[in-house]
Backbone as a ProteinNet text record, in pm:
[ID]
protein_1_A
[PRIMARY]
MNNQTKIEIRKPAADIFEAFVDPVKIGNYWFSSGSERWAKGKTVTLRYEEYDAQGDIHVLDMIDHHKIVYEWGREEGEPHTVTITFHATSPETTVVEVTEEGFDDRDPDLIPKLIDNKEGWVFMLTCLKGYLEF
[TERTIARY]
88.5	16.6	97.1	12.3	129.9	55.1	123.9	58.2	117.9	52.4	94.3	24.3	153.6	100.7	216.9	149.9	221.5	159.1	273.8	212.9	341.1	281.3	363.7	417	570.7	619.2	694.7	667.2	772	873.7	942.9	1115.5	1160	1292.7	1339	1357.8	1358.5	1365.9	1489.2	1626.1	1746.6	1721.6	1646.2	1660.2	1589.6	1474.9	1401.8	1470.5	1545.4	1625.8	1714.3	1795.7	1930.1	1844.5	1728.3	1637.2	1624	1614.6	1632.9	1785.6	1837.1	1991.8	2124.3	2075.6	2162.3	2105.5	2188.1	2179.5	2181.1	2197.1	2153.2	2014.7	1998.9	1863.3	1714.9	1746.4	1631.8	1644.3	1687.1	1656.6	1542.8	1531.8	1445.3	1291.4	1267.6	1118.2	1093.3	1178.2	1114.9	1184.6	1312.3	1387.7	1490.2	1522.1	1622.9	1748.6	1787.8	1887.3	1953.5	2042.4	2100.2	2245.3	2284.7	2428	2499.4	2446.8	2576.7	2438.4	2519	2475.1	2379.6	2277.7	2227.3	2287.2	2317	2402.9	2338	2356.3	2300.9	2417.6	2344.6	2455.2	2456.4	2419.1	2457	2325.5	2365.4	2282	2298.3	2203.2	2210.6	2092.9	2165.6	2061.2	1968.7	1871.7	1763.8	1744.5	1721	1729.1	1614.3	1496.2	1383.4	1454.4	1510	1583.5	1438.4	1324.3	1243.4	1150.5	1167.6	1119.8	1213.1	1354.8	1457.5	1460.6	1411.4	1409.9	1506.9	1553.9	1628.6	1601.1	1640.1	1639.6	1694.8	1697.9	1802.8	1738.8	1767	1734.1	1835	1820.4	1900.1	1853.2	1949.5	1948.8	1997.5	1905.4	1873.6	1945.8	1867.4	1892.7	1837.4	1932.6	1923	1943.9	1909	1926.7	1914.5	2033.9	2026.3	1905.6	1833.1	1741.7	1607.2	1619.2	1509.3	1396.2	1516.1	1468.6	1547.1	1495.4	1557.2	1491.5	1546.8	1461.1	1541.7	1458.8	1512.4	1415.3	1505.3	1433.8	1403.7	1318.1	1314	1253.4	1264.1	1143.7	1206.3	1349.3	1407.5	1423.3	1487.8	1499.5	1410.4	1271.1	1172.7	1092.6	1158.2	1086.9	961.8	950.7	818.1	918.2	1012.8	1094.8	967	997.2	896.5	992.4	976.8	1071.2	998	1033.1	1009.6	1053.9	998.7	1037.5	976.6	1082.8	1054.2	1105.3	965.4	1026.1	1003.1	1072.9	1041.3	1086.2	921.3	870.5	868.2	980.9	963.5	874.1	774.8	655.6	700.2	782.6	859	998.3	1077	1150.2	1179.1	1070.7	1070.7	936.4	885.6	791.7	805	820.8	807.2	708.4	679.1	569.4	648.9	689.5	723.9	635.1	645.3	555.7	651.4	556.5	651.3	530.2	581.4	541.5	592.9	521	525.7	496.2	579	515.8	582.9	515	544.9	433	331.2	222	162.8	129	73.7	-47	-141.3	-299.9	-344.6	-292.8	-361.3	-368.9	-322.8	-300.2	-437.4	-528.7	-631.9	-660.3	-531.3	-551.4	-472.8	-463.4	-416.3	-455.7	-580.6	-668.5	-620.6	-625.8	-534.9	-430	-338.3	-189.5	-162.1	-268.6	-229.5	-292.5	-408.4	-424.2	-337.3	-277.1	-144.1	-38.4	-31.9	114.7	73	-32	-58.1	-61.9	-114	-91.5	35.1	113.8	271	324.5	290.2	348.8	312.9	162.8	114.4	189.3	212.2	283.4	382.3	487.4	599.2	623.2	552.4	524.7	501.2	396.3	374.1	464.2	511.1	646.3	735.9	782.5	893.1	835.3	742.7	653.1	701.7	642.6	645.3	828.1	857.9	1023.2	1093	1069.5	1127.2	1041.9	908.9	857	876.9	903.7	867.8	979.5
-143.1	16.2	122.7	236.2	348	495.6	572.6	708.7	809.2	893.9	967.2	1129.6	1180.6	1360.7	1463.5	1533	1622.4	1753.7	1863.6	2024.8	2056.8	2186.4	2254.3	2364.5	2394.5	2466.2	2570.5	2701.1	2784.7	2786.6	2710.6	2706.2	2633.4	2616.8	2508.4	2380.6	2257.7	2153.2	2145.3	2185.7	2182.5	2267.8	2338.9	2480	2366.3	2305	2217.4	2108	2027.7	1906.1	1971.2	2060.3	2087.2	2137	2189.1	2215.9	2079	1969.1	1850	1784.5	1791.1	1748.7	1791.2	1944.5	2068.1	2008.3	1974	1978.8	2089.1	2220.3	2362.2	2394.3	2400.3	2405.9	2351.6	2220.6	2125.9	2177.1	2248.4	2328.3	2454.3	2488.6	2569.5	2586.5	2463	2427.8	2295.8	2189.6	2076.3	2025.8	1948.6	1944.6	2004.8	2034.8	2107.8	2124	2027.5	2006.1	1836.3	1832.3	1717.3	1689.9	1562.3	1531.1	1548.4	1508.7	1525.5	1565.7	1590.5	1599.9	1482.8	1474.2	1337.5	1291.6	1184	1083	916.5	886.8	737.1	658.6	582	490.6	526.9	694.1	744.5	729.4	687	734.1	812.8	907.7	1055.1	1055	1109	1161.5	1297.2	1308	1412.5	1459.4	1564	1609.1	1690.1	1714.8	1822.7	1850.9	1942.4	2005.3	2064.2	2089.6	2146.5	2031.8	1901.2	1780.3	1719.1	1741.2	1646.3	1510.5	1515.2	1402.8	1379.5	1252.5	1227.4	1131.2	1069.1	943.7	974.1	813.2	796.7	786.6	801	791.5	698.2	625.3	561.5	563.8	649.4	675.6	561.6	505.8	419.8	424.1	539.6	591.3	745.2	815.9	958.5	955.2	1038	1094.4	1259.2	1318.6	1494.6	1539.5	1630.7	1708	1638.8	1527.4	1436	1327.9	1239.4	1158.4	1127.8	1114.8	1063	944.4	847.7	742.6	697.8	685.7	656.3	596.6	513.9	407.8	471.1	475.1	522.1	455	465.7	330.7	219.2	198.2	68.8	13.3	137.7	103.8	79.6	113.5	85.4	-19	-120.5	-221.1	-189.4	-75.2	-29.5	20.7	-47.3	40.7	69.4	172.1	267.3	313.5	285	361.1	466.6	610.7	733	740.1	814.5	828.9	934.1	1043.1	1204.2	1212	1283.1	1295.3	1448.8	1493.6	1625.6	1655.9	1690.1	1702.4	1852.8	1899.7	2003.2	2020.2	2118.6	2151.7	2256.8	2342.4	2467.6	2502.3	2573	2619.2	2667.1	2712.7	2775	2711.4	2611.3	2526.4	2380.8	2336.3	2182.6	2117.9	2000.8	1918.4	1827.5	1861	1773.5	1644	1547.1	1416.2	1306.2	1308.8	1204.6	1111.2	984.5	837.9	767.9	733.6	662.2	517.5	431.3	263.4	187.7	79.3	19.4	1.9	73.7	24.7	-84.9	-150.5	-268.8	-282.2	-338.7	-355.7	-423.2	-513.8	-572.1	-506.9	-402.5	-310.5	-270.3	-277.1	-220.3	-76.8	9.7	132.8	204.1	85	163.9	284.7	314.4	436.6	595.1	566.8	667.7	683.6	571.2	602	661.2	645.8	676.5	842.7	862.1	1009.3	1102.2	1045.4	1080.6	1138.9	1006	1040.7	1144.6	1129.8	1224.4	1393.5	1400.1	1513.2	1570.7	1490.4	1524.8	1546	1476.7	1526.8	1635.3	1654.1	1804.7	1921	1881.1	2035.6	2042.5	1928.4	1975.7	1988.6	1980.8	2047.1	2178.5	2175.8	2324.9	2425	2415.3	2460.2	2494.6	2362.9	2361.4	2480.5	2514.3	2571.2	2721.6	2730	2876.5	2915	2851.9	2862	2913.8	2807	2847.3	2956.1	2956	3094.6	3203.7	3221.3	3357.5	3389.3
10.6	-23.7	-4.9	-77.4	-59.4	-53	-26.3	4.1	-128.7	-188.4	-294.7	-253.6	-280	-270.3	-350.3	-410.1	-525.6	-485.1	-518.3	-533.1	-643.1	-692.8	-790.1	-719.4	-761.1	-684.2	-830.2	-783.7	-914.6	-891.5	-913.7	-915.4	-979.2	-1024.6	-1114.8	-1048.8	-1108.1	-1025	-958.4	-1041.4	-953.3	-826.7	-809.9	-661.2	-590.3	-618.3	-515.1	-490.9	-572.6	-519.1	-457.1	-462	-338.3	-213.1	-208.2	-55	-2	-81.6	13.6	46	-37.8	-38.4	51.9	65.6	144.5	299.2	388.2	487	579.4	506.2	594.7	519.5	373.5	304.3	374	419	466.3	585.6	648.6	818	786.3	688.7	643.1	621.5	615	601.7	642.8	682.9	721.7	857.1	868.2	976.1	1000	1128.9	1182.6	1105.2	1082.2	1019.4	952.8	905	859	865.9	882.9	914.4	821.1	694.6	561.7	479.6	339.2	216.9	196.3	103.3	48.3	-63.3	-54.4	-182.9	-177.8	-320.9	-344.4	-212.8	-147.4	-38.4	88.4	119.2	221.6	311.1	456.6	553.1	651.2	616.7	707.7	792.6	925.4	1019.3	1008.5	1015	995.6	1153	1160.7	1312	1345.1	1452.1	1489.9	1634.4	1613.5	1754.3	1820.6	1787.8	1868.3	1948.5	1900	1965.7	1987.5	1996.8	2070.5	2014.6	1888	1790.4	1661.9	1643.1	1495.2	1443.2	1309.2	1233.2	1132.4	1091.9	982.3	857.2	728.9	649.1	501.2	475.6	393.8	230.1	153.5	55.3	-64.5	-121	-225.6	-333.6	-421.8	-554	-550.7	-642.1	-691.6	-822.2	-859.6	-985.3	-980.5	-1003.7	-995.1	-1038	-955.5	-997.4	-1039.4	-1055.8	-1123.3	-1030.6	-940.1	-837.9	-694.1	-608.4	-478.2	-447	-382.5	-309.6	-185.2	-48.3	30.3	123.8	239.8	311.6	473.3	548.2	697.4	759.4	881.3	961.2	992.4	939.9	978.9	1083.5	1157.1	1276.8	1388.9	1345.3	1414.2	1400.9	1276.3	1262.7	1130.8	1107	1018.2	865.5	788.4	697.5	603.4	544.5	420.8	322.7	239	84.5	19.9	48.6	-29.6	-149.4	-244.2	-348.3	-382.4	-430	-485.8	-595.7	-690	-801	-838.8	-933.3	-963.3	-1129.9	-1169.8	-1269	-1311	-1412.3	-1507.9	-1567.8	-1557.9	-1640	-1730.8	-1707.9	-1772.9	-1695.6	-1759.9	-1713.5	-1545.6	-1516.9	-1389.3	-1292.9	-1354.2	-1271	-1267.1	-1143.8	-1120.6	-1039.4	-1036.9	-970	-893.4	-765.3	-687.2	-637.6	-665.4	-591.2	-532.9	-372.4	-277.5	-279.2	-281.7	-287.7	-163.9	-44.9	30.4	12.1	18.7	13.8	129.9	165.1	290.6	384.3	394.2	464.2	481.8	556.8	619.4	559.5	443.5	403.3	540.6	599.8	724.3	863.6	856.2	1038.2	1015.4	1142.4	1164.5	1169.4	1205.7	1214.3	1050	949.5	841.2	774.1	790	782.4	852.5	960.3	1034.5	991.9	989.3	955.3	816.9	741.7	613.6	593.2	637.1	669.4	725.9	863.1	926.3	841.8	748.9	661.1	595.4	493.4	415.2	434.7	576.3	630.9	659.7	670.5	703.5	588.2	475.3	330	270.3	310.1	261.3	341.6	477.6	556.1	490.1	487.1	434.8	313.7	196.9	53.4	71.9	136.3	177.5	229.6	316.4	341.1	240.1	220.7	111.2	35.5	-36.8	-139.9	-88.9	36.7	80.8	124.5	131.5	158.8	40.3	-79.7	-215.4	-311.7	-295.5	-355.5	-299.9	-140.4	-108.6	-1.7
[MASK]
++++++++++++++++++++++++++++++++++++++++++++++++++++++++++++++++++++++++++++++++++++++++++++++++++++++++++++++++++++++++++++++++++++++

């Protein structure tokens, strides 16, 4: 089972891609910081200072300015694969699409988990749009 969310951002794909992979830029709209620049094969620790929390992502695949694939939740025993794609619709406009896979369709709490997950991605993408466009 997967969950899919997307938004149009009035910026080139390269700028949006950098907002994800740069450990400083990600602190402007999502996590407080990242331990290092994202790259295929790396494990990156993402930190939420305000919640005194952190988690690791394992970058599985990456195509500059086009796609990022990572796994998270492995340490908690619930690994999910997240694919972020960047579809340029013009030189200055990009549709960012996030697909998260790994939900157990036998889980009795599946619907609340999917709704909560969707809300999280909508919030993050909206913050990303605000950060980059304004």
